[in-house]
C-alpha positions in Angstrom: -4.4 3.2 0.9 -0.2 2.2 1.9 0.3 4.1 5.3 4.0 3.1 5.7 6.4 3.4 8.6 10.2 3.3 8.2 12.7 2.1 10.9 14.8 5.2 9.4 11.8 6.9 11.0 10.7 8.3 7.7 7.4 7.8 6.5 5.1 7.6 2.8 1.4 7.5 2.6 0.4 6.3 -1.3 -3.1 5.2 -3.0 -4.1 4.5 -6.0 -7.1 4.6 -7.6 -8.3 1.5 -9.9 -10.9 2.4 -12.8 -12.9 -0.7 -14.4 -11.1 -0.2 -17.8 -7.5 -0.5 -16.4 -7.3 2.9 -15.8 -5.1 4.4 -12.6 -4.3 7.2 -10.7 -1.4 7.5 -8.0 -0.6 9.8 -5.1 1.7 10.0 -1.8 3.1 12.0 0.7 6.4 11.2 2.1 6.9 12.3 5.9 10.4 13.0 6.4 12.2 12.3 10.2 12.2 15.6 11.1 8.4 15.8 9.8 8.9 17.6 6.6 6.5 16.5 3.8 6.8 16.3 -0.3 4.0 15.7 -2.0 3.9 13.8 -5.1 1.6 13.5 -7.6 0.4 11.0 -10.7 2.6 8.6 -11.4 5.5 8.8 -8.9 4.4 6.4 -7.1 2.8 3.0 -7.8 2.1 0.1 -6.3 1.6 -3.9 -7.7 0.1 -6.4 -6.3 2.6 -9.4 -6.2 0.3 -11.8 -4.8 -3.2 -13.1 -4.0 -5.1 -14.6 -1.2 -8.6 -16.1 -1.5 -10.9 -14.4 1.5 -14.4 -14.9 1.5 -14.7 -16.0 -1.9 -13.2 -13.0 -3.5 -8.7 -13.1 -4.7 -7.5 -9.9 -2.5 -3.8 -8.7 -3.2 -1.9 -9.0 0.2 1.6 -8.8 -0.8 2.6 -5.2 -2.7 5.8 -4.0 -4.8 5.6 -0.5 -3.3 8.0 2.3 -5.5 9.1 5.3 -4.9 11.6 6.3 -7.2 12.9 9.4 -6.0 13.5 8.7 -2.3 14.7 5.2 -3.3 11.9 2.9 -1.8 11.1 -0.4 -4.1 9.4 -2.8 -1.1 7.9 -5.5 -0.7 4.3 -5.0 0.9 3.1 -8.4 3.1 -0.2 -8.4 5.3 0.2 -10.1 8.5 -2.9 -11.2 8.3 -4.0 -12.5 4.6 -7.6 -13.1 5.7 -8.7 -9.4 7.2 -11.6 -9.0 5.5 -14.5 -7.2 6.5 -17.5 -8.1 5.5 -19.6 -4.9 6.4 -22.5 -3.0 4.4 -19.3 -1.8 2.3 -16.7 -4.4 2.2 -12.7 -3.6 2.3 -9.7 -4.7 3.7 -7.6 -3.3 6.5 -4.5 -4.7 8.0 -1.3 -4.2 9.3 2.0 -4.8 7.0 6.2 -5.6 7.3 7.9 -4.3 4.5 11.1 -5.9 3.2 13.5 -4.4 0.5 15.1 -1.5 0.3 13.5 -0.1 3.4 12.6 -2.3 6.5 9.4 -1.5 8.2 6.1 -1.6 9.1 2.6 -0.1 8.4 -0.9 -0.1 7.2 -2.8 -1.5 4.2 -6.6 -0.5 3.7 -8.3 -1.7 0.4 -11.6 -1.5 -1.1 -13.3 -2.6 -4.6 -12.9 -6.7 -4.3 -16.3 -7.6 -4.7 
């Protein structure tokens, strides 16, 4: 789950659900600086891991390529603290990120399923 705030005042929320067989489903919402929203269906938003980090014995993607071509978004999302693993009853990774590329900004990333 990505929640990105760009320096333009626009925001992007998106997620990718991964299946064990390699299939995935994605969805996103664009929130313009004026507050209007645009929902994007499966496949319009893409996020691919660029770098893995070994944290608590797991390989977790802490740098991502994120695209939303309809809005000209082609950015790299990088974790500020790659060690932000939460070893709870349902383990997950969460933390702040920086955004560089076609747009700049900051955001938040949360990931599950890296057991």
